[in-house]
N, C-alpha and C positions, 0 to 999 in steps of 0.2 A: 894259517889253517889253511889244508888243503881239502876242498868240499867241491864234486866227492873226491874220496881216498883214493888212491890206487886201488887199493885193497875191493874196492865197490866198482871199478874200472873196470880191474882182471876178470872178475866175477860175471861181470856185465849186471848187476841189479839194479834195479830201479824203484825210486820210493813211489808207494798208488796214493799213499795216505799216514799224511801225520798229525791232521786236524785236531785227534783230542790229548792231552798231554798225558802220555804214559802208553802209551797205544802207537805201534806203525805197520804199516803194509808193503812188503816189498814182494817183484815179481824179479828171478832170473830163469835163462833160458837155461836147460842141461845142455853144456855144450861139450863135442867131444872130447874136446883137451880133456877134459874130467873125468874120461871114463877109466876105469879100470882094465885091467886083462881078460875079465870076463865079462864087457860089455855093457856094465851101467854103472852108472855116477858114484863116483871113490865117495866115503864119507866123510873125510877132511873136509871136502869142500863144503859138503852141506851142512856140516858143522859151523866155515865161515861162514854161510850164509847165516845164519842163525847169527851167530856173534853179532855179524853188523848190525842186523835190524833187532837184536835185542840194548847193544849196543845204541841206534837209533831211539828207540822207546825209552832208555834210563834216561837221556840226554834232555829226549821233551818231557818228563815226568819231571825233570829241574827247570820247570816253567820261571822266565825271566832270574833265573843265575847263570851267568857263562861259567860251565863247566868243564872239564874233562872226566870221560867214565874207565876206570879202568876196570879190564875184567879181573875178578878176583880168583872164579871157579868155574867150571862150565861140563855140563853133562849133559848127555847126547843119545837119542838113545834112536835105533832105526829101525823102522816097524816094514818097511816093505822096499824093494828095487826100486830106484827110479832109472828108464831110459834116457836114450840120448835124444837128446831136441822136447824132455817134455818140458812143459813150460809151468812152473812154480812161484806158488804164492808160501812165503810166512807172515804170521800174523804175530805181531809181540808184546807182550803186554805187559805193567811194572803191577807186579802183584800184592808187592806191601815194599815203604819204603821211605825212608826219611830225607836229614840232611844231607848223610854223609854216606846213604849204602843206597842199595834195590834190588830187590831180587824178580827177576824178570822170566817168565816162563818165553816160549816159542813154540807155535804148528808149522810145522809144512806140508802144504798140498800141491797136488801131481794136477795136472790140468781135468783128469776126469773127477776133484774132489777128492782121491783117496788120501790119505794120512801116512806119510810118509816118512817124518821125522819130527818129534819133541825133544824139546832143549827147554831145561835151566838153567839160570847163574848170578851171581850176584856180583857186582858192582862199586866200584868204589869211587865216590868224588871228591875231585878237587879243584876247587880254583880258579880258575885262569883269570888273567888281566887282558 
């Protein structure tokens, strides 16, 4: 397993905190490569940022177990435009979980602290050897 994965390297995400099981905090700069024709960051890149952050939170929730966390579904709400160059912070938290699943929520804030996206997802755990 490659850590960090290529998707995180492409997005330029950096983990700021994973000290508490089931909670992670990540940072990403909104690169102009991710802008749509209107000059703001395309929502799919924000969704990928949320997915990476929430997946990591799900894995830390399974503390002491070696698991893979597969996204079963995701919902993302875009609450404001993200300008190129913005430094984004995503906080992901496991709201509920057990041995086989975790329900996770994420919030993305821009450098001014404005909430620009919210996401939720269900992850399925599979043991890995």
